[in-house]
N, C-alpha and C positions, 0 to 999 in steps of 0.2 A: 336419539340425540347423538351427533357425531362425536367421536373421541378425539381429544386434542393429540396432535402428534408429539410424542415424547421428545425431550431435549436430548441432544447428543452428549455423550459422556466425555469425549476427549477434545472437544473444540468449544471455544467460548461462543455463546449466543446470548443475546439480551433476554431479560425476563419476558419482555413483550415488545412488539413493534418491529420496525424495519431497521436493518443496519446495512451499510455498504462500506465504503473505503475506511481502512484504518488511518488514523490521524495522530499526530503528535506523539509518536512512539518514543519513549525515553526511559532512562534509569535515573530517578530523582529521589533523593532522601531515602535511599535504601530499598526502594520498591520500583518494580517495573510498572509503567503507566501505558495503557493503551486507550486512546480516545478513538472515537469512530463516528462516522456519519450515521445519524439516527433520527427516525421519526417514531416517537414513542406511542402514538395513538392508534396505529393500525399496522399490519404487516405489509405495507406498501410504501412507496416513496411519497414523501410530503415535504413541507418546509423543513429544512435541515437544522437539527440540533447537533451538539457534540456530546455523545454518550461517553461514559468513562468507566474503566475497570482497572484494577490494580492486582499485582501478583508478586509473590516472593520468589517463585521458581519458574515462571513462564509457562507453567502447566495448569495451575489452579488459579482461577481468576475470580475476583469479587467485584460485582457491579456496584458502582457508586452513583450518587445523584448526578444528574445531567450537569455538565461543566459549562456549556454555552447554550443559551436560548436565543432565538432570532427575535430580539426585543428592541432593536434600534432601527431608526429610519433607514439607515444604509443596509439593512438586512430584510427589508419588507417584501421581498419577492421570494427568492429561493431559500433565504435564510443564511446559515453559516456553513459554507461549503468546506472542502478539504483544506488541510494545511499541515503544519509541523510544529515542533517544540524545540526550544533551546534554553539551556540554563545559563544565566549570567548573574554573577555576584550573588549567588544563592537564591535567585528568583527564577521562576519558570515562566518563560514567555511563549505564548501560543500565537502563531500567525496563521490566518485563515482567510479564505475568500468570502467576502461579504457581498450579497447579491440583492440589489434593489431595483425597483422599476425605474427610478430616476437616474441612477448612476451605472447600472449594469453590474459587471463583475469587477470588484475592487478588492484591495488587500487591507485587512485590519488586524489589530493585535489586542490580546488580553494578557494579563500578568497575574501571578500568584506567588505568595510567600510560602504556602504550605502544600501546593500541588492539588488542593481540593476546592478552594474558593477562588474564583477568577474575576478580575475587574477589567472591563474594556477601557481602552485608553481614550481620553477626550480628543486626542488628535486623529482618531479614526475618521475615514480610512487613511492609513499612513502611506499607501500607494494608490492614488485615486485614478490613474490613467494607464491604459495600455499603450506601449510604444507602437503597436501594430495597427490598432483599431480605435479611433476616437469614441466609438460607441461602446467600447469595453465588452464586446462579445468574446467568448472563449478566451478568457484571460484569468487563469485560476491555478489553485493548488500550490501555494508557495512552500518551498523547502529551504529552511534556514541552515547555515553551517558557518562555523568560524573558519577564517582563513588568515593566517599570519596575524596581524594586529587589528583586523577588522572583521566584518561579517559579509558573507555572500548569501545570495538567495537565487534559486532558479524557480521560474514559473512556467507552467504549460500554457501554450497559446496556439492559435490557428486562425488563418484568414485566407479566404479564397482557395481552400484546399491545401495550403502550405502549413504542415505541422511544424511547430517551433518550440524550442526550449530557450527561454530568455534569461540572461544573467544580469543581476544587480549587485551593487555593493553599498555598504553603509558603515559608519563608524559608531553609531549609537542605537541601531535597530529601528529608529524612527524616521530618519531622512535617507531616502534611497535614490541612488543614481543608476541609470541604465548603462550597461556596458556593451550590450549587443547580444545577438543570438549565438549560442554555442552549438546549436544543432537546428537544421531546417531540412525538410524533405517532403516531397509529395508522394513518396512511396510507402509511408507509414501511417496512413490515415489522415483525416483533415485536422485533427487536434492531437497534440502530445499531452495526454493527461497525466496527472500525479507524478511529475518528474522527481527524481532523486539523483544526487550527484555527490560522489564520495570517493576518497582514496581507498585502494585495496591492494596490499602488497606494494609494488613499485609502479602501479598504474592507477588511473582514475576510471570509475565506472559511471556511465550515465544510464539511468533506468527510467523508462516511461511506459505508459500504457496506451495501446491503440484503441480508438473508439470504433474503428471499422470492423475489427474481428475480435475485439475483447481479449487481447493477449498482452503479456508483459514482455518488453523488449529490453535488451542489455547491450550497451555499446562500450567496448573497452578501448582506452586510448591514453593520450598524454594531455596534461593541462598545465599551462604556464601562469595561471592566475587571471588570464583574460581570454585565452583561446583554448578550445578543446579540439584535439586532433584525433579523430576516430581511427582505430587500427583493426578492429574486428567487431562484427555484429553477431550476437548470440541470443538464442532463445532456449534456455535449458528446461523451461516449463512448457509442456505441450498438452496439458489437460484442458478441460472446458471450464473450470471453475476456480481460477486463480487470477485475480485482477487487482489493479491499483496497489501493488505492494509498496511498502515503505521500509526503510532501514533505520537502525540506530546503533550506537556503540553502548554495550552494556558495561557493568562495573569492572569487568576483567579485560576489556578491550576487544571483545568479539564484535564483529559486524553482523547483527541479527536482522533478518527480514521476515515480515509478516504480511500476508496478502488477504484480500477479501475472498472468502470461500463461498462463492455464489456466482450468478451469471445474470446479466441484464435481461436475457431472453428466457430465463427459467420461470416457469409458472409457479406461483405460490399456492399450495394446496388449500382448499376451502376450510379445512379444519385447523389451519395454522394460526397460532397467536403471535408468532415471530417469524422472521425471515432473514437469512444471512448469518454468517459466522466468520470467525477469524481462523486462518490457516494455522497449522502447527508452526511455531517459530523455527526458522532455519538459520544455520550459520553459513555465511558467505565466505568463500575463499577462491583464490586463483592458483591453479596448478598447471604448469606447462602452457600457460596462455588460455586455459579453459576455465570458465566460471563453474563453481560447484555450489549447490544449495543443499547442504546436508542437514538432516534433522539435528536439533541441538542435543548435546550429550545427555541432558536431563531426561530426554524422551526415550532413551535406548531400551528401557525395560518394557515400553509400550509397543515396540515394533516387532513384526513377525516377518518370516522369510517366504511364506506361501500364502496364497489367497486365490479364490475362484476366479478373480479377474486376471490372473496370470495363466496363460495357456502355453504349453510347450508342445510343438508339433513340427515334424520334418526338420529338426535341427534349429528351430527358431523359437524365440520367446516373444509372445504377443501380450500386450496389455490391452484388455478389452473391457468395455462396459456394455453388456448386452450385445447388440449387433454392431456396435461401433468399435473400431480398432484405433487406438491412439498411437501405439508403437509396435513395430515389428523389427526385431534385431536377431542376428545370429546368436545362438546360445553361447558360443565361445567368446562373444563380445561383452557378455554380462558376467562380471566377476562378483558383484555384490548386489543383493536385493534387500530392501527394507520397506515394509508396508505399515502404515498406520490405518487401522480399521476403526470405523465408527458405525453407528447404526444406519446412517444414510450416505456416508461418504467414504472415499478412499484417497489416501495420499501415497503414491508409489515413488520410491527413490532408487535409482539404479546407479551403480558404480560411485557411491559416495556423493550422490546428488548431481552428477554430470547431466543426467536426464531425470526429470520429475514429471509426474502426471497426477493431477488433482481433479477429482470429479465427484459429483453426486451419482449414486447408483441409479440405474434405470429401474423404474417401477413396473 
């Protein structure tokens, strides 16, 4: 009889089943909430639910009952895809992509008074049409944010190889008007998945994930409420297993980011009862125009400075995973090293998070 693969000690994993993108990250009523894409019946992708976990310290998570089930006609195909959370008047609103055979990918909403029990709105889907494609293909992952006296939302999209991030605005979270694309490119994959858009310091950051090479991209620039002007493109995370990150503001005003610690190409072991995890939460900052993703302060006692994946040779520091080299830097260019070790994974942070490398260990 094969032995079940033990759970990791320092990363959140579901009790059973599949998880991918983190969703609806927020600080609500004194607790951190992490929702996530979830298929609870097997360690493989299936019709999506929203799993749910809460934490007091961002390190120790308690899994709660599933928050959203694909139980409505407008979710009768892929289920409840990725989305985000926003607090309004003491209520928690979840906006997510509902996927049906008849309507394709549309945007729907659920609301909660306690952050535990959610009611889907009778107006769903509140955003039933893609501005780019009348068949509503590749129109997903809404990210809500307040802006001045109203609300904004970005959605990922793609059509004919043109990756896009689309901007909408609303006064009540129910009625949405399209403002236009804030980003479009054929150089970053056919779809810009899981976008996030937020102020950081005196700049704005657009974050999205590429479906062609499964990487997270960051664009730094200026935003005037309607148009985003890119100034620099950055990719601080260079590992193989950090995808679909999302951010939120915690109770002290930190911009925290958490990603999906897995990979769409990664095989799930036969003995697994679960697949996928959440990355260590990281604090985002800008220093001299460079984005940093440093481990949260609460995790400092868990970090080490040496690991077998770090190799020093000929005046260089290499970050390796078996035969694969992720990074090679002159030793003098590395002033700070922090590594989070777990039973099957590593998260490596160099120079306060200027470069990060997240991966599963080669077996």
